[in-house]
C-alpha positions as CSV (number, residue, x, y, z in Angstrom):
1,M,49.3,67.0,-36.9
2,D,47.1,64.1,-38.0
3,R,48.7,60.9,-39.0
4,N,47.2,57.7,-40.6
5,F,49.0,54.5,-39.8
6,H,49.4,52.5,-43.0
7,N,48.6,49.2,-41.2
8,L,45.7,50.7,-39.3
9,P,43.7,52.7,-41.9
10,N,40.7,53.2,-39.6
11,I,42.6,55.0,-36.9
12,R,43.8,58.6,-36.8
13,C,45.5,60.5,-34.1
14,G,47.1,63.8,-33.4
15,A,48.4,66.2,-30.8
16,T,48.4,70.0,-30.4
17,L,51.0,72.0,-28.4
18,Q,50.1,75.5,-27.5
19,A,52.8,77.7,-25.9
20,E,52.7,81.3,-24.7
21,N,55.7,83.3,-23.5
22,K,55.6,85.8,-20.7
23,R,53.1,88.6,-21.5
24,Y,51.4,91.6,-19.9
25,D,47.8,91.9,-18.7
26,D,47.5,95.6,-18.8
27,L,48.0,98.4,-21.3
28,A,50.9,100.0,-19.3
29,N,52.8,96.7,-19.4
30,T,53.3,96.6,-15.7
31,A,51.3,93.4,-14.8
32,Q,53.4,90.6,-16.1
33,M,52.0,87.1,-16.4
34,G,54.1,84.0,-16.7
35,G,54.3,81.8,-19.8
36,Y,52.7,78.3,-20.1
37,A,52.4,75.4,-22.5
38,T,49.6,72.9,-22.9
39,V,49.2,69.6,-24.8
40,D,46.0,68.2,-26.3
41,I,45.7,64.8,-27.8
42,R,43.0,63.3,-30.0
43,G,42.2,60.1,-31.8
44,E,39.4,58.6,-33.8
45,F,38.4,55.1,-35.0
46,A,36.1,54.4,-37.9
47,F,34.0,51.3,-37.2
48,S,32.5,51.5,-40.7
49,K,31.8,54.1,-43.4
50,E,28.9,55.4,-41.2
51,W,30.2,55.2,-37.6
52,L,33.1,57.1,-36.1
53,A,34.3,57.2,-32.5
54,Q,36.4,60.2,-31.4
55,A,38.1,61.1,-28.2
56,R,40.1,64.1,-27.1
57,V,42.0,65.0,-23.9
58,A,42.5,68.7,-23.4
59,N,45.3,70.0,-21.1
60,L,46.8,66.5,-20.9
61,F,49.3,67.4,-18.2
62,D,46.7,69.3,-16.1
63,K,48.7,72.6,-16.3
64,A,47.2,75.4,-14.1
65,Y,47.4,78.6,-16.1
66,E,45.6,81.9,-16.8
67,T,45.0,83.6,-20.1
68,A,44.2,86.9,-18.3
69,D,44.9,87.8,-14.6
70,F,42.4,85.9,-12.3
71,Y,40.9,84.0,-15.3
72,N,41.8,80.4,-14.7
73,Q,41.5,77.9,-17.5
74,Q,40.0,74.5,-17.5
75,D,41.8,71.5,-15.9
76,R,42.4,68.3,-17.8
77,S,39.2,67.4,-19.7
78,L,38.1,64.3,-21.6
79,F,35.7,64.5,-24.6
80,V,34.1,61.5,-26.3
81,T,32.0,61.6,-29.4
82,L,30.2,59.0,-31.4
83,R,29.2,60.1,-34.9
84,Y,26.8,58.5,-37.4
85,Q,26.6,59.8,-41.0
86,P,24.6,57.7,-43.4
């Protein structure tokens, strides 16, 4: 979901919610894994037509979870990007 604020046309922001229910990690459906939910947020600011700053926080609430048994996912992470396009 991206949203432009009418009084702040150079700023955009959004969030992503990813949720998984309980599931199984084997073909026989005997190794059950718990569910989880993560939230990512992002924003960007256009300094001009050519310059754009972007930031994203992945796994905002630092949820510990596995997508497969013994396959831990990344902790909270911050990504910052500065883009120039003439």
